Each structure stands twice: as C-alpha cells, then as structure tokens.
C-alpha positions in Angstrom: -16.3 -9.8 -4.1 -15.6 -11.2 -7.7 -11.9 -11.8 -8.6 -12.1 -9.9 -11.8 -13.2 -6.9 -10.0 -10.2 -7.1 -7.6 -7.9 -7.7 -10.5 -9.2 -4.9 -12.7 -8.9 -2.5 -9.7 -5.4 -3.7 -8.7 -4.1 -3.9 -12.4 -2.7 -7.6 -13.0 -1.7 -8.3 -9.5 1.3 -9.9 -11.0 3.6 -7.0 -10.4 6.0 -8.2 -7.8 5.1 -11.9 -8.3 6.9 -11.8 -11.4 9.8 -9.5 -10.4 10.5 -12.0 -7.5 10.6 -15.3 -9.4 14.0 -16.4 -9.7 15.3 -19.7 -8.4 17.7 -20.1 -5.5 17.5 -19.6 -1.8 20.2 -16.8 -1.5 18.6 -14.7 -4.3 15.2 -15.3 -2.9 16.2 -13.8 0.4 16.6 -10.5 -1.4 12.9 -10.2 -2.0 11.6 -11.6 1.1 9.7 -8.9 3.1 7.1 -6.3 2.6 6.4 -4.4 -0.6 4.1 -1.3 -1.3 2.7 -0.6 -4.6 3.4 3.2 -5.4 1.7 3.7 -8.8 -1.8 5.5 -8.7 -3.7 2.6 -9.8 -2.5 0.3 -6.9 -2.1 2.8 -4.2 -2.6 1.2 -0.9 -2.0 -2.4 -2.0 0.8 -4.2 -0.2 2.4 -7.5 -0.8 4.2 -9.8 1.8 6.8 -12.2 0.4 7.8 -15.3 2.3 10.0 -18.5 1.4 7.9 -21.5 0.9 7.3 -24.5 -1.5 10.9 -26.0 -1.4 12.4 -23.0 -2.7 9.6 -21.0 -4.0 7.7 -18.2 -2.6 4.5 -17.4 -0.9 2.9 -14.1 -2.1 0.2 -12.4 0.0 -1.5 -9.5 -1.6 -3.5 -7.3 0.5 -6.0 -5.2 -1.5 -7.7 -2.4 0.3 -11.4 -1.7 0.2 -12.4 0.7 -2.6 -16.1 2.0 -2.9 -18.5 -0.8 -2.4 -15.7 -3.5 -2.9 -14.5 -4.9 0.5 -10.8 -5.4 1.1 -9.3 -8.7 -0.2 -6.3 -10.9 0.2 -4.8 -13.0 -2.4 -2.3 -15.8 -1.8 -0.2 -17.5 -4.4 2.4 -20.5 -3.3 4.6 -20.5 -6.2 7.5 -22.8 -7.0 8.7 -20.0 -9.3 9.5 -22.3 -12.3 6.7 -21.7 -14.7 4.2 -24.2 -13.2 0.7 -23.0 -13.2 -0.4 -22.6 -9.5 -3.9 -21.6 -8.2 -4.6 -18.1 -6.6 -6.6 -18.0 -3.3 -9.0 -15.2 -3.0 -10.0 -14.6 0.8 -8.9 -18.3 1.4 -10.9 -19.8 -1.5 -10.0 -20.8 -4.9 -10.7 -17.8 -7.6 -10.5 -19.9 -10.6 -7.2 -18.0 -11.6 -3.7 -19.7 -12.0 -0.4 -18.0 -12.3 2.6 -19.3 -14.1 5.9 -17.4 -13.7 9.1 -18.0 -15.5 12.5 -16.4 -15.0 14.3 -15.1 -17.9 17.4 -13.9 -15.7 18.0 -12.6 -12.3 16.4 -9.3 -12.9 13.6 -10.2 -15.6 10.5 -12.4 -15.4 7.5 -13.3 -17.7 4.2 -14.7 -16.6 1.0 -15.7 -17.5 -2.3 -15.4 -15.7 -5.4 -17.5 -16.7 -8.9 -17.3 -15.3 -11.0 -20.4 -15.6 -8.5 -21.7 -17.9 -8.6 -18.7 -20.4 -5.8 -16.2 -20.8 -6.3 -13.2 -18.7 -3.0 -11.4 -18.2 0.5 -11.5 -19.7 3.5 -9.7 -17.9 7.0 -8.9 -17.9 8.8 -7.5 -14.8 12.1 -5.9 -14.2 13.6 -5.9 -10.7 15.9 -2.8 -10.1 19.8 -3.5 -9.6 19.5 -2.7 -5.9 16.4 -5.1 -5.4 14.5 -2.4 -3.7 12.1 -1.4 -6.4 10.3 -3.6 -9.4 8.3 -2.5 -12.3 5.9 -4.6 -14.2 4.2 -4.1 -17.6 1.0 -6.2 -17.9 -1.4 -6.6 -20.6 -4.9 -7.5 -19.3 -7.5 -9.1 -21.7 -10.7 -7.3 -21.4 -14.3 -8.1 -22.8 -14.8 -7.6 -26.5 -11.1 -8.5 -27.4 -9.8 -5.2 -25.9 -6.6 -5.0 -23.9 -5.4 -2.7 -21.1 -1.9 -2.1 -20.5 -1.0 -1.4 -16.7 2.4 -0.3 -15.5 2.9 -1.1 -11.8 5.7 0.1 -9.5 6.6 -1.5 -6.2 9.0 -0.4 -3.4 10.4 -2.8 -0.8 9.6 -1.6 2.9 
C-alpha cells in the first residue's frame, strides 16, 4: 500500500495528532487513550494515544481496509514541540514527516511533508471538555490543486 493512498483515503491523518500536541504530562494525560474518527471520510479509523518520548506522545493510527486497499497502521512518536519526526507505515518508513506546534492548550498547527515536500497543513481545536477534536487540513494534490478536509474525533 502506498502512503499517499492511505493519506488520501483518511484525509490528512493529522486530525487528533495536532489536537493533542501540547506540552506537560498532566495535560497530555487528558488525551491519552482511544479515539474514533466520526466524519464520513474517516469512518472506521481509530487512534491510540500513549505517553512516550520524554513528555511527547505516541500516536498509532489504525486505518481500515477499503476496496482493494488493505488495512494499515501508522505510528508517530512526537515530542510535540514542532520538531519534524518520521511516520512509520506498517512498521516501515513512509517518507513522510510530521511537525506539530502548540498554539495554546486547545489549538495546534502542523505541517506534513512527503519526501521533503509540503503535503498537508492543518489546524486543530480540542473541545473544552477534551472529549472531541476538530481538524481542518489542506492537502496539496497533484497539479497544484488543494483539498480541504474537516475531521472530527471523539474520545472513547
């Protein structure tokens, strides 16, 4: 499975990653757990969030099979401080990096690069109760076109 196919199917795959990215162990504990994507484009996608990386987060995305595309797992170990980190697809490097920067306790901005080239920019908002998150992502498509995706996630 090519990563671009997984990413296109699942939107930006940054949804909760960005909404979760503030520093501090106490705050991070609010988002640790399991999340479910609820918007139509991402139905069936789940995310497991665990503490790791000296105060950062490990995000494990589970993307269900669709059509002839098999299920996929993406893992990101991020310090959540704006540093670019690699994304693993089914345990192997995907050529993608993610960099997430906290704006405040409820807002994040992020950049995804594919093979060093800009692929997605996103901004996320965590709900005040920390039980849902919304991300607006702009994906760079071929031919200079862009695709806007609005993702919604709910904590289980």
